C-alpha positions as CSV (number, residue, x, y, z in Angstrom):
1,X,75.9,110.1,88.3
2,X,75.4,108.9,84.7
3,X,75.0,105.1,84.4
4,X,75.1,102.7,81.5
5,X,71.3,103.1,81.2
6,X,71.9,106.7,80.1
7,X,73.9,105.6,77.1
8,X,70.8,104.1,75.3
9,X,71.0,101.2,72.9
10,X,74.6,100.1,72.5
11,X,74.0,97.2,70.1
12,X,76.6,97.1,67.4
13,X,78.6,99.9,69.0
14,X,82.2,99.9,70.3
15,X,82.5,100.8,74.0
16,X,85.7,101.9,75.6
17,X,86.0,100.8,79.2
18,X,88.4,101.9,81.9
19,X,89.0,98.9,84.3
20,X,91.4,98.5,87.2
21,X,93.5,95.5,86.5
22,X,96.5,96.5,88.6
23,X,96.8,93.0,90.1
24,X,99.6,91.5,92.2
25,X,102.0,89.3,90.2
26,X,104.6,86.6,91.2
27,X,106.5,86.5,87.9
28,X,103.8,86.0,85.3
29,X,101.4,84.5,87.8
30,X,98.5,86.6,89.2
31,X,98.3,86.0,92.9
32,X,95.0,87.8,93.5
33,X,92.5,88.2,90.6
34,X,89.9,90.0,92.7
35,X,90.0,93.1,90.6
36,X,89.5,91.2,87.4
37,X,86.5,89.4,88.8
38,X,85.0,92.7,90.0
39,X,85.0,94.0,86.5
40,X,83.0,91.0,85.1
41,X,79.4,92.3,85.7
42,X,80.0,95.5,83.7
43,X,81.8,93.6,80.9
44,X,79.1,90.9,80.7
45,X,76.4,93.5,80.6
46,X,78.1,95.3,77.7
47,X,78.9,92.1,75.8
48,X,75.3,90.8,76.2
49,X,74.1,94.1,74.8
50,X,75.9,93.3,71.5
51,X,78.9,95.6,71.9
52,X,82.5,95.3,71.0
53,X,84.4,96.1,74.3
54,X,87.8,97.8,74.3
55,X,89.5,97.9,77.7
56,X,92.0,100.4,79.0
57,X,94.0,99.4,82.1
58,X,97.3,99.8,83.8
59,X,99.7,97.5,85.7
60,X,102.4,98.8,88.0
61,X,104.4,102.0,87.4
62,X,106.2,101.8,84.0
63,X,106.6,105.6,84.2
64,X,105.5,106.3,80.6
65,X,107.8,103.8,79.0
66,X,107.2,100.5,77.3
67,X,108.4,97.8,79.7
68,X,107.7,94.1,79.1
69,X,107.7,93.5,82.9
70,X,104.5,95.5,83.1
71,X,102.7,93.9,80.1
72,X,99.0,93.1,80.5
73,X,99.5,89.7,78.9
74,X,98.9,87.7,82.2
75,X,95.7,89.8,82.7
76,X,94.5,89.1,79.2
77,X,94.9,85.4,79.7
78,X,93.1,85.4,83.0
79,X,90.3,87.7,81.8
80,X,89.6,85.3,78.8
81,X,89.3,82.4,81.3
82,X,86.9,84.3,83.6
83,X,84.8,86.1,81.0
84,X,84.5,83.1,78.7
85,X,84.9,85.1,75.5
86,X,87.8,85.9,73.2
87,X,90.2,88.5,74.6
88,X,92.8,90.0,72.2
89,X,95.7,91.8,73.7
90,X,96.7,94.7,71.5
91,X,100.4,95.1,70.8
92,X,100.4,98.8,71.8
93,X,98.3,101.4,73.5
94,X,96.9,103.5,70.6
95,X,99.2,102.7,67.7
96,X,98.6,100.5,64.6
97,X,98.4,97.4,66.8
98,X,95.5,98.7,68.8
99,X,93.6,100.0,65.8
100,X,94.0,96.7,63.9
101,X,93.0,94.7,67.0
102,X,89.8,96.7,67.4
103,X,89.0,96.5,63.7
104,X,89.3,92.7,63.6
105,X,87.3,92.1,66.8
106,X,83.7,91.2,66.6
107,X,80.7,92.2,68.8
108,X,80.7,90.1,71.9
109,X,84.5,90.0,72.1
110,X,87.1,92.1,74.0
111,X,90.2,94.0,73.1
112,X,92.6,94.8,75.9
113,X,94.9,97.7,75.0
114,X,98.4,97.3,76.3
115,X,99.3,99.0,79.6
116,X,97.9,102.6,79.3
117,X,100.7,103.9,81.4
118,X,103.2,102.9,78.7
119,X,102.1,106.3,77.1
120,X,103.5,109.2,79.1
121,X,100.5,111.3,78.2
122,X,98.2,109.2,80.5
123,X,99.6,110.7,83.7
124,X,100.8,114.0,82.3
125,X,100.2,117.1,84.4
126,X,99.7,119.0,81.1
127,X,96.0,119.1,80.3
128,X,96.6,119.3,76.5
129,X,98.8,116.2,76.5
130,X,96.2,114.2,78.3
131,X,93.5,115.5,76.1
132,X,95.4,114.6,73.0
133,X,95.7,110.9,74.2
134,X,92.0,110.9,75.1
135,X,91.1,112.2,71.7
136,X,93.1,109.4,70.0
137,X,91.5,106.8,72.3
138,X,88.0,108.3,71.6
139,X,88.6,107.5,67.9
140,X,88.3,103.8,68.7
141,X,84.8,103.9,70.2
142,X,81.3,105.3,70.4
143,X,81.0,105.6,74.2
144,X,83.0,105.4,77.4
145,X,82.3,103.5,80.6
146,X,84.3,104.2,83.7
147,X,84.6,101.1,85.8
148,X,88.1,101.3,87.3
149,X,87.3,102.5,90.8
150,X,90.9,102.2,91.9
151,X,91.8,105.1,89.6
152,X,88.9,107.5,89.9
153,X,90.8,109.7,92.3
154,X,93.3,110.4,89.5
155,X,92.9,113.1,86.9
156,X,94.3,111.0,84.1
157,X,93.6,110.7,80.3
158,X,91.9,107.3,80.6
159,X,89.9,108.3,83.6
160,X,89.0,112.0,83.3
161,X,89.7,113.4,79.9
162,X,88.2,110.5,78.0
163,X,84.9,111.1,79.8
164,X,84.9,114.6,78.3
165,X,85.6,113.3,74.8
166,X,82.9,110.6,74.5
167,X,79.3,110.0,75.8
168,X,80.2,108.6,79.2
169,X,78.8,106.7,82.2
170,X,79.8,104.8,85.3
171,X,80.0,101.1,85.1
172,X,78.3,98.8,87.6
173,X,81.4,98.4,89.8
174,X,81.9,102.1,90.2
175,X,78.2,102.7,90.9
176,X,78.3,100.0,93.6
177,X,81.5,101.4,95.1
178,X,80.2,104.9,95.3
179,X,76.8,103.9,96.7
180,X,78.4,101.7,99.4
181,X,81.2,104.1,100.4
182,X,78.8,107.0,100.6
183,X,76.4,105.0,102.7
184,X,79.2,104.3,105.1
185,X,80.4,107.9,105.2
186,X,77.7,110.5,104.3
187,X,74.8,109.3,106.5
188,X,75.8,106.1,108.3
189,X,73.5,104.2,110.6
190,X,74.9,104.7,114.1
191,X,76.9,103.7,116.0
192,X,79.5,104.3,113.3
193,X,82.8,102.7,113.8
194,X,86.0,103.1,111.7
195,X,88.9,100.7,111.9
196,X,92.2,102.2,110.6
197,X,95.4,100.3,110.2
198,X,98.4,100.2,107.9
199,X,101.9,101.3,108.5
200,X,101.9,105.1,108.6
201,X,99.8,107.7,110.4
202,X,100.9,110.2,107.7
203,X,99.0,108.2,105.0
204,X,95.8,108.7,106.9
205,X,96.0,112.2,108.4
206,X,93.2,113.5,106.2
207,X,91.0,110.5,107.0
208,X,91.4,110.8,110.7
209,X,90.8,114.6,110.7
210,X,87.6,114.1,108.7
211,X,86.3,111.1,110.7
212,X,86.7,112.9,114.1
213,X,83.7,114.9,113.0
214,X,81.7,111.8,111.8
215,X,82.6,108.6,113.6
216,X,81.4,107.4,117.0
217,X,84.3,104.8,117.4
218,X,87.8,105.0,115.9
219,X,89.9,101.9,116.3
220,X,93.6,102.3,115.6
221,X,95.9,99.3,114.6
222,X,98.8,98.5,112.4
223,X,102.1,100.3,112.4
224,X,100.4,103.6,112.9
225,X,99.2,102.5,116.3
226,X,102.7,103.0,117.8
227,X,102.8,106.7,117.0
228,X,99.5,106.9,119.0
229,X,101.0,104.9,121.8
230,X,104.0,107.1,121.9
231,X,101.8,110.2,121.9
232,X,100.1,108.7,125.0
233,X,103.5,108.5,126.7
234,X,104.4,104.8,126.1
235,X,107.7,103.6,124.9
236,X,107.5,101.6,121.7
237,X,110.9,100.0,121.4
238,X,111.9,99.4,117.8
239,X,108.3,99.7,116.5
240,X,107.5,101.8,113.5
241,X,107.3,105.4,114.7
242,X,106.7,108.7,113.0
243,X,108.3,111.2,115.4
244,X,107.2,114.2,113.2
245,X,103.6,113.3,113.6
246,X,103.5,113.1,117.4
247,X,102.1,116.6,118.0
248,X,99.4,116.0,115.3
249,X,98.4,112.7,116.9
250,X,98.3,114.3,120.4
251,X,95.9,116.9,118.9
252,X,93.8,114.1,117.5
253,X,93.6,112.4,120.8
254,X,92.5,115.6,122.5
255,X,90.0,116.4,119.8
256,X,88.5,112.9,120.0
257,X,88.0,113.4,123.8
258,X,86.4,116.8,123.2
259,X,84.0,115.4,120.7
260,X,83.1,112.3,122.6
261,X,84.7,110.0,119.9
262,X,85.7,106.6,121.4
263,X,89.3,106.5,120.1
264,X,90.8,103.1,120.9
265,X,94.4,102.1,120.7
266,X,95.9,98.6,121.5
267,X,96.0,97.5,125.1
268,X,98.5,94.8,124.3
269,X,100.9,94.1,121.4
270,X,102.6,91.1,119.7
271,X,106.3,91.9,119.6
272,X,109.4,90.4,118.0
273,X,113.1,91.2,117.9
274,X,113.0,91.6,114.1
275,X,110.7,91.9,111.1
276,X,110.6,88.2,110.1
277,X,108.1,85.5,109.7
278,X,110.3,83.2,111.8
279,X,110.9,85.8,114.6
280,X,110.0,84.7,118.1
281,X,106.7,86.3,119.0
282,X,105.8,87.5,122.5
283,X,102.7,89.3,123.9
284,X,103.3,92.4,126.1
285,X,101.0,95.1,127.4
286,X,101.0,98.3,125.3
287,X,102.8,100.2,128.1
288,X,105.6,97.6,128.4
289,X,107.2,97.2,124.9
290,X,110.9,96.2,125.4
291,X,113.5,98.5,123.9
292,X,114.9,95.7,121.8
293,X,111.5,94.6,120.4
294,X,109.1,95.8,117.7
295,X,105.3,95.6,117.6
296,X,104.0,93.6,114.6
297,X,100.4,93.0,115.6
298,X,97.7,93.9,118.1
299,X,97.6,91.4,121.0
300,X,94.8,89.0,122.1
301,X,93.2,91.4,124.6
302,X,93.1,94.1,121.9
303,X,91.6,91.7,119.5
304,X,88.8,90.9,121.9
305,X,88.3,94.6,122.6
306,X,88.2,95.6,118.9
307,X,85.8,92.8,118.1
308,X,83.4,93.9,120.9
309,X,83.6,97.5,119.6
310,X,82.9,96.4,116.1
311,X,80.0,94.2,117.2
312,X,78.4,97.2,118.9
313,X,78.3,99.2,115.7
314,X,75.6,99.4,112.9
315,X,78.1,100.7,110.3
316,X,81.8,99.9,110.0
317,X,84.4,101.0,107.6
318,X,87.7,99.2,107.7
319,X,90.9,100.4,106.0
320,X,94.3,98.9,106.7
321,X,95.5,95.7,108.5
322,X,96.1,95.4,112.2
323,X,99.5,93.8,111.8
324,X,101.9,92.1,109.4
325,X,99.1,89.7,108.2
326,X,101.4,88.2,105.5
327,X,103.3,86.5,108.3
328,X,101.1,83.9,110.1
329,X,102.4,84.7,113.6
330,X,101.3,88.3,113.2
331,X,98.0,87.8,111.3
332,X,95.6,87.2,114.3
333,X,94.8,90.9,114.8
334,X,93.7,91.4,111.2
335,X,91.9,88.0,111.3
336,X,90.0,89.1,114.4
337,X,88.8,92.3,112.8
338,X,87.8,90.5,109.6
339,X,85.9,87.8,111.6
340,X,84.1,90.4,113.6
341,X,82.9,92.1,110.4
342,X,82.1,88.8,108.7
343,X,80.0,87.6,111.6
344,X,78.5,90.9,112.7
345,X,75.0,92.3,111.9
346,X,76.1,95.7,110.5
347,X,76.7,97.4,107.2
348,X,80.4,96.7,106.6
349,X,82.8,98.2,104.0
350,X,86.3,96.9,103.6
351,X,88.4,99.7,102.0
352,X,90.4,98.1,99.3
353,X,94.2,97.6,99.1
354,X,95.8,95.5,101.9
355,X,92.5,95.1,103.8
356,X,90.8,93.4,100.8
357,X,93.9,91.3,100.1
358,X,93.9,90.2,103.8
359,X,90.2,89.1,103.6
360,X,91.0,86.8,100.7
361,X,94.4,85.6,102.0
362,X,92.9,84.7,105.4
363,X,90.2,82.7,103.7
364,X,87.0,84.7,104.5
365,X,83.9,84.4,102.4
366,X,83.7,87.8,100.6
367,X,79.9,87.5,100.5
368,X,79.8,87.9,104.3
369,X,80.9,91.5,104.0
370,X,78.5,94.2,102.7
371,X,81.1,95.6,100.4
372,X,84.8,95.0,99.6
373,X,86.2,97.9,97.8
374,X,88.6,97.5,94.9
375,X,90.3,100.9,95.4
376,X,92.6,101.6,98.3
377,X,93.5,105.2,97.4
378,X,90.1,106.1,96.1
379,X,88.3,104.7,99.1
380,X,90.7,106.5,101.4
381,X,90.0,109.8,99.6
382,X,86.3,109.3,99.9
383,X,86.8,108.7,103.7
384,X,88.7,112.0,103.7
385,X,85.7,113.7,102.1
386,X,87.5,114.6,99.0
387,X,86.1,115.1,95.5
388,X,87.2,112.4,93.1
389,X,87.9,113.7,89.5
390,X,86.8,110.5,87.8
391,X,83.5,110.6,89.6
392,X,83.0,114.4,89.4
393,X,83.2,114.3,85.6
394,X,80.4,111.7,85.5
395,X,78.1,113.9,87.6
396,X,78.4,117.1,85.5
């Protein structure tokens, strides 16, 4: 994979960077700036090399239309604070506002183009439309650095086509992400444990199918656990259940047994009568969930069991929370997994999205994990064994 070193001397040049600044907002307030912080090493390296940096990024899903609710203005303000250099937010994606902002910016400063997804060509399925946008963007710069790991699984203009239009390379974040995730999937030190959570089995079908050939231990939590419990013959009350996946899950359970994979599901569950932070929480065994209750977290015995399994591993990949960690009553399962990884002596990868948010929300020191990914979907697709277009184009 081409790295920044392959681009040669960048002094005095303009470098176009794709970053992932799709951060959570409460109004105009950024509630988790982890993705902005993760971009700083690459930006600092380019700025120190004497370049003018022009960043492309998206926020939310504006669906190809200009929508002030999805403006990158809050990101520009926070980036300026964190980077300690002038950051100019262009008034558009690739119009006169963008061209003027780039022209007026000095080396050692940053231009942030407005939300790239305001332009419908960014996500177009028509190759020629994406290529046209990429060509226009390429006119702003001398080279391209791909550093938005959260979007490298997308064949989009600012990710894939721009890499074909300019001398291109992976940024430091993308290099670190790929090295860490491949270490955890391609040739892991064993025992290799994978912790999967989140709400739906259907979101992780490909991951489970791929991991049954690779993992030694597979720990299942979150809402998806109840489809596994139902497949084992347990009633799950009002818990989240994907009836249409029961046969598939039964097949996974049988396949795990055949291959000697230790597939672990909760032995007890924290239940409540409704999905609410104030709901009365009760612990029941996994085979005794009342008909009028729903499971919202793995129980204390499951927490101990999962922590022991994690501690026994040399490599652990974690993707998806164990329960509704946003509600304190139902955060202990996710906290137990995070603690086991934080305190353990293993190579640990936290696979982006809700898992990364949980680590920060629950107050864990990020430095105690080997790697916390910035890309939920991208890390999932790597766990599935898929080729990522935004990486593939940098390896050709």
